C-alpha positions in Angstrom: 27.4 -129.7 125.2 23.8 -130.9 125.9 23.3 -133.6 128.5 19.9 -135.3 128.7 19.0 -136.4 132.1 16.4 -139.1 133.0 14.9 -139.9 136.4 12.6 -142.4 138.0 11.5 -143.0 141.6 11.2 -146.5 143.1 9.3 -147.6 146.2 9.2 -151.0 147.9 7.8 -151.8 151.3 7.9 -155.1 153.2 10.2 -157.1 155.3 13.1 -159.4 154.5 13.3 -160.6 158.1 11.8 -164.0 157.4 14.3 -164.8 154.7 14.6 -165.0 150.9 11.5 -166.9 150.2 9.2 -164.8 152.3 9.4 -161.2 151.1 7.3 -159.7 148.3 9.1 -158.7 145.1 6.4 -156.2 143.9 7.4 -152.6 143.9 6.3 -149.4 142.3 8.3 -147.4 139.8 7.3 -143.8 138.9 8.1 -142.8 135.4 6.8 -139.3 134.5 3.3 -139.3 135.8 2.8 -143.0 135.5 3.3 -145.5 138.3 4.2 -149.0 137.1 4.0 -152.0 139.5 6.9 -154.3 138.8 8.2 -157.5 140.1 11.0 -160.0 139.7 11.1 -162.7 137.1 9.1 -165.7 138.3 12.4 -167.7 138.3 13.4 -165.4 141.2 10.1 -165.7 143.1 8.4 -162.8 141.3 4.9 -162.3 140.0 4.6 -163.5 136.4 1.6 -161.1 135.9 3.9 -158.1 136.4 6.7 -156.8 134.2 10.2 -157.4 135.4 13.5 -155.5 135.0 14.7 -157.9 132.3 11.6 -157.3 130.2 11.9 -153.5 130.7 15.5 -153.6 129.5 14.4 -155.6 126.4 11.4 -153.2 125.9 13.8 -150.2 126.0 16.1 -151.8 123.3 13.1 -152.6 121.1 11.5 -149.2 121.5 14.8 -147.4 120.9 15.3 -149.2 117.6 11.8 -148.4 116.5 12.2 -144.7 117.3 15.7 -144.5 115.8 14.5 -146.3 112.6 11.4 -144.0 112.2 13.7 -141.0 112.4 16.2 -142.3 109.9 13.5 -143.5 107.5 11.6 -140.2 107.6 14.8 -138.3 106.9 15.5 -140.6 104.0 12.0 -140.2 102.6 10.9 -143.8 103.2 7.2 -144.2 104.0 7.0 -146.7 106.9 3.4 -147.7 107.5 3.8 -150.4 110.1 6.5 -151.7 112.5 6.2 -154.8 114.8 9.0 -156.3 116.8 9.3 -159.7 118.4 12.2 -159.2 120.8 14.0 -161.7 122.9 16.7 -161.4 125.6 19.0 -164.2 126.7 20.4 -164.5 130.3 22.4 -167.7 130.8 22.6 -168.6 134.4 25.8 -170.6 134.1 27.9 -167.5 133.7 28.6 -165.4 136.7 27.9 -162.7 137.3 24.6 -163.4 135.6 23.7 -160.8 133.0 21.7 -160.5 129.7 24.3 -161.5 127.2 22.3 -161.1 124.0 19.3 -159.2 122.8 17.7 -160.2 119.5 15.3 -157.8 117.8 13.2 -159.1 114.9 11.3 -156.2 113.5 8.8 -156.7 110.7 8.6 -153.5 108.8 6.0 -152.6 106.2 6.9 -149.7 103.9 5.3 -148.1 100.8 7.3 -147.8 97.6 10.8 -148.5 98.8 13.2 -151.3 98.1 13.7 -153.9 100.9 17.5 -153.6 100.7 17.3 -149.9 101.3 15.0 -150.4 104.3 17.4 -153.0 105.8 20.4 -150.6 105.3 18.4 -147.8 107.0 17.5 -150.2 109.9 21.2 -151.0 110.4 22.0 -147.2 110.4 19.3 -146.7 113.0 20.7 -149.6 115.1 24.2 -148.0 115.0 22.7 -144.8 116.4 20.3 -146.4 119.0 21.1 -144.9 122.4 20.0 -148.0 124.3 21.8 -150.5 122.2 25.0 -148.3 122.5 24.6 -148.4 126.3 24.4 -152.2 126.6 27.3 -154.6 127.0 25.0 -157.4 125.7 25.3 -158.2 122.0 22.3 -156.7 120.2 21.4 -158.3 116.8 18.6 -157.5 114.4 16.9 -159.9 112.0 14.4 -157.8 110.0 11.6 -158.8 107.7 10.5 -156.1 105.2 7.2 -156.0 103.4 7.0 -153.5 100.5 3.6 -152.2 99.5 3.2 -150.8 96.1 
């Protein structure tokens, strides 16, 4: 059996000695040859100009659906010419422990010469096979819009 393995390296430096409000949330995450500077959500005293872990989780779900869909569509002979997604994650703070409970993906897909109903069926097939969505405990929903070019 093949097992794929993924790794990152994280580095933070500072001091929590002055309490919760005083320490910096910025940290570096090495992914492959790239170093991403990340922070906490601004609601948790992070830097709004930097990506946060919640956004990265959402980005992973969105990216995974795209890549799964492109593979399924290509195998089915559907010509996808554009794919945009406006994704949203929801993390209600009244539930403890706090967690992202729902991820909504809203892909707008442009195809050439295929029926919209077929594209939606293929998208749901891709969603069922998406590694990230299958790894989440949050509900993951998709609300696609399909544009068919002749």
